[in-house]
C-alpha positions as CSV (number, residue, x, y, z in Angstrom):
1,M,97.1,101.1,91.0
2,A,99.9,98.5,91.3
3,K,102.4,101.2,92.0
4,I,100.2,102.7,94.8
5,V,99.8,99.1,96.3
6,D,103.6,98.5,96.1
7,D,104.4,102.0,97.6
8,V,102.0,101.4,100.5
9,H,103.3,97.9,101.3
10,S,107.0,98.9,101.1
11,G,106.4,102.1,103.2
12,K,107.4,104.5,100.4
13,L,103.9,106.0,100.5
14,R,103.4,107.2,104.1
15,S,100.7,108.9,106.1
16,V,100.7,112.7,106.9
17,T,102.6,112.0,110.0
18,D,105.2,110.0,108.1
19,E,104.0,106.7,109.6
20,K,103.6,103.5,107.7
21,F,100.0,102.7,106.9
22,T,98.5,99.9,109.1
23,D,94.9,99.7,107.9
24,V,92.9,100.3,104.8
25,L,89.4,101.4,105.4
26,A,86.8,101.2,102.5
27,V,83.4,102.9,103.0
28,G,80.8,101.7,100.7
29,I,77.1,102.4,100.7
30,G,74.6,100.0,99.2
31,G,76.1,98.1,96.2
32,S,79.5,99.7,96.7
33,Y,79.7,97.9,100.0
34,Y,79.0,94.5,98.5
35,G,81.2,95.0,95.5
36,I,84.2,95.6,97.9
37,K,83.3,92.5,100.1
38,V,83.1,90.3,97.1
39,G,86.4,91.6,95.7
40,L,88.1,91.2,99.1
41,S,86.9,87.6,99.3
42,A,88.2,86.9,95.8
43,L,91.6,88.3,96.5
44,Q,92.0,86.8,99.9
45,P,94.7,84.2,98.7
46,F,96.9,87.2,97.8
47,H,96.7,89.0,101.0
48,Q,99.9,90.3,102.5
49,E,100.6,90.5,106.2
50,G,101.0,94.0,107.6
51,L,98.1,95.7,106.3
52,N,94.6,95.2,107.7
53,V,91.5,95.9,105.5
54,H,88.1,96.9,106.9
55,V,84.9,97.8,105.2
56,L,82.0,99.9,106.5
57,A,78.6,100.0,105.1
58,N,77.8,103.5,106.3
59,V,79.6,106.7,107.2
60,D,79.6,106.7,111.0
61,G,82.4,109.2,112.0
62,A,82.4,108.1,115.7
63,A,82.9,104.4,114.8
64,V,85.7,105.3,112.4
65,T,87.8,107.3,114.8
66,E,87.2,104.9,117.7
67,K,88.5,101.8,115.9
68,W,91.5,102.9,113.9
69,N,94.3,105.3,114.1
70,V,93.4,108.2,111.9
71,Y,97.1,108.8,111.0
72,T,97.9,105.3,109.7
73,R,94.6,104.6,108.0
74,L,94.4,104.8,104.2
75,Q,90.8,105.5,103.4
76,R,88.7,104.9,100.3
77,L,85.1,106.2,99.9
78,S,82.6,104.9,97.2
């Protein structure tokens, strides 16, 4: 996990269009959503600039494509 995080932040791990990731989108339903939110709150002091984290509580395809560039978004579903 640490290697993936380092590679995303450094730009070594890039999107399918060879762009640097700008956003991380975590989709969690029910308890998964709240676990992600609690984890993000706990890790806030360690946040690094340049990568925005978003959490959705449901899978609404229209909302996802309207808000974030699909080519520079790293997505996690739980």
